[in-house]
C-alpha positions in Angstrom: -3.1 6.7 1.7 -4.1 10.1 3.0 -7.0 10.0 5.5 -9.5 12.8 5.6 -10.1 15.3 8.4 -6.5 15.3 9.6 -6.5 11.6 10.5 -3.5 11.1 8.2 -1.4 13.0 10.8 -2.1 10.4 13.5 0.2 7.4 13.9 -2.2 4.5 14.1 0.4 1.9 13.3 2.6 2.1 16.4 -0.5 2.6 18.6 -2.3 -0.5 17.2 0.9 -2.6 17.5 1.3 -1.5 21.1 -2.3 -2.4 21.9 -1.9 -5.9 20.3 1.4 -6.5 22.1 -0.1 -5.5 25.4 -3.0 -8.0 24.8 -0.7 -10.8 23.8 1.7 -10.1 26.7 -1.0 -10.2 29.2 -2.5 -13.3 27.7 0.8 -15.1 27.9 0.2 -15.6 31.6 -2.6 -17.9 30.7 -0.1 -20.5 29.8 1.3 -20.6 33.3 -2.2 -20.4 34.8 -3.3 -23.4 32.7 -0.4 -25.5 33.9 -1.0 -24.6 37.5 -4.7 -25.5 37.3 -3.7 -28.8 35.5 -1.2 -29.6 38.2 -3.6 -28.9 41.1 -6.6 -30.8 39.6 -5.4 -33.2 36.9 -8.6 -35.3 37.2 -10.8 -32.4 35.8 -8.2 -30.3 34.0 -5.8 -32.8 32.5 -3.2 -31.2 30.2 -4.7 -31.2 26.7 -8.3 -31.8 27.7 -11.1 -29.5 26.6 -11.5 -28.2 30.2 -7.8 -27.3 30.2 -8.2 -25.3 27.0 -11.4 -23.6 28.2 -9.6 -22.4 31.4 -6.4 -21.4 29.6 -8.5 -19.5 26.9 -10.6 -17.8 29.5 -7.6 -16.7 31.5 -5.9 -15.5 28.2 -8.8 -13.3 27.3 -9.3 -11.8 30.7 -5.6 -11.2 31.3 -5.0 -9.9 27.8 -8.0 -7.5 28.1 -6.7 -6.2 31.4 -3.2 -5.5 29.9 -4.8 -3.9 26.8 -6.9 -1.6 29.1 -3.8 -0.7 31.0 -2.1 0.2 27.7 -5.1 2.4 26.7 -4.9 4.1 30.1 -1.3 5.1 29.3 -1.9 5.9 25.6 -5.6 6.4 25.0 -5.2 7.9 21.5 -2.4 7.6 18.9 0.2 10.4 18.7 0.6 12.9 15.9 3.3 12.5 13.3 4.7 15.0 11.0 5.9 13.9 7.6 8.3 16.3 5.7 9.3 15.7 2.1 12.0 17.6 0.4 13.4 17.4 -3.1 16.9 18.4 -4.1 18.0 18.8 -7.7 21.7 18.8 -8.4 23.6 19.2 -11.6 27.4 18.8 -12.1 28.7 20.3 -15.3 27.0 19.0 -18.5 25.7 15.8 -16.7 21.9 15.5 -16.5 20.4 16.8 -13.3 19.9 14.3 -10.5 16.7 14.5 -8.3 16.9 13.2 -4.8 13.7 13.1 -2.7 14.1 12.8 1.1 11.2 11.9 3.4 11.5 12.3 7.1 8.9 11.4 9.7 8.9 12.8 13.2 6.6 11.8 16.0 5.3 14.4 18.5 5.5 12.7 21.9 3.5 14.1 24.8 5.4 15.3 27.8 5.7 12.9 30.7 3.8 14.2 33.8 
């Protein structure tokens, strides 16, 4: 699908995957935080209780949001990509011509400061 206004030249897929990975990676610390809270106060935050899941879920959201924001600080917008398509037609003797299409995609990475 070709997006209008030049948005088809922007690599949203890798950027979005990186953003989701940063959120999940940051939220993974919620598992350890939930276990620590459960070990420190098992009376109120027993493993598997609703309070335990509320704390673990809250920590997951906060930590994941912080990591996603850190990702956006490093890569606030997706990078540009260039897609080049070339077609080659070859014919050997009396054999029918063979058409070979080659598509290459290159990403334009920004320079590191």
